[in-house]
C-alpha positions as CSV (number, residue, x, y, z in Angstrom):
1,M,168.6,240.0,16.2
2,A,165.3,241.3,18.1
3,A,166.7,239.2,21.1
4,G,170.3,240.4,21.0
5,T,169.6,243.5,23.1
6,G,167.8,242.4,26.1
7,T,165.3,244.8,27.7
8,A,164.6,242.7,30.8
9,G,168.1,243.3,32.4
10,S,168.6,245.7,35.1
11,G,169.6,246.1,38.7
12,T,172.4,243.4,39.1
13,D,172.9,243.1,35.3
14,E,173.9,246.8,35.2
15,A,176.2,246.5,38.5
16,A,178.1,243.8,36.4
17,L,178.3,245.9,33.3
18,G,181.4,247.6,32.3
19,Y,181.6,250.9,30.8
20,E,182.4,249.5,27.3
21,Q,179.8,247.0,27.4
22,A,177.1,249.4,28.5
23,R,178.2,251.8,25.6
24,D,178.1,249.2,23.1
25,E,174.6,247.9,24.0
26,L,173.5,251.6,24.1
27,I,174.7,252.2,20.6
28,E,172.9,249.1,19.5
29,V,169.6,250.1,21.2
30,V,170.0,253.6,19.6
31,R,170.5,251.8,16.0
32,R,167.4,250.0,16.7
33,L,165.4,252.9,17.8
34,E,166.6,254.9,14.7
35,A,165.9,252.0,12.2
36,G,162.4,252.0,13.3
37,G,160.0,249.1,12.4
38,T,159.4,248.2,16.1
39,S,156.1,248.2,18.0
40,L,155.3,251.1,20.3
41,E,155.7,248.6,23.3
42,E,159.3,247.5,22.0
43,S,160.5,251.2,21.4
44,L,159.4,252.2,24.8
45,A,161.2,249.2,26.3
46,L,164.3,249.9,24.2
47,W,164.1,253.6,25.3
48,E,164.0,252.6,29.1
49,R,167.0,250.2,28.4
50,G,168.7,253.0,26.9
51,E,168.1,255.4,29.8
52,E,169.4,252.6,32.0
53,L,172.6,252.0,30.0
54,A,173.3,255.9,29.8
55,K,173.0,255.9,33.5
56,V,175.6,253.0,33.8
57,C,177.9,254.8,31.4
58,R,177.6,258.2,33.5
59,R,178.3,256.3,36.8
60,R,181.1,254.6,35.3
61,L,182.8,257.8,34.0
62,E,182.0,259.7,37.2
63,G,183.7,256.9,39.3
64,A,186.9,257.0,36.7
65,R,187.0,260.8,37.0
66,A,186.9,260.5,40.9
67,R,189.7,258.0,40.6
68,L,191.7,260.1,38.5
69,D,191.1,263.1,40.6
70,A,192.1,261.2,43.8
71,S,195.3,260.1,42.1
72,L,196.2,263.5,40.9
73,A,195.7,264.9,44.3
74,A,198.0,262.3,45.9
75,E,200.6,262.9,43.5
76,R,200.3,266.7,44.0
77,A,200.3,266.1,47.9
78,A,203.5,264.0,47.6
79,E,205.3,266.4,45.3
80,E,204.5,269.3,47.9
81,A,205.8,267.1,50.7
82,E,208.9,266.3,48.9
83,G,209.4,270.0,47.4
84,P,210.6,271.7,50.7
85,V,212.8,268.7,51.6
86,G,214.7,268.8,48.3
87,G,215.0,272.5,48.4
88,H,216.8,272.5,51.7
89,G,218.8,269.4,51.5
90,D,222.2,271.0,50.9
91,E,221.9,273.0,54.3
């Protein structure tokens, strides 16, 4: 399974990776590093790939957080806009 986790992919491959894909590949990279038995060069390549994958995960999570924050802010703004109208509707 040495070829299962590619270390050559970067740039456009990273942009196409979803969070779950990047996380799963990162888990596999960590397993391989922890298992040992790889050459120094392969270990360094795996480490570099792991760093790239961690960045992808972090960016995806930050993007999701920003979308949630924007959605919550829009919801709060809508509630505030409706609040005074509902309170004065009987007058």
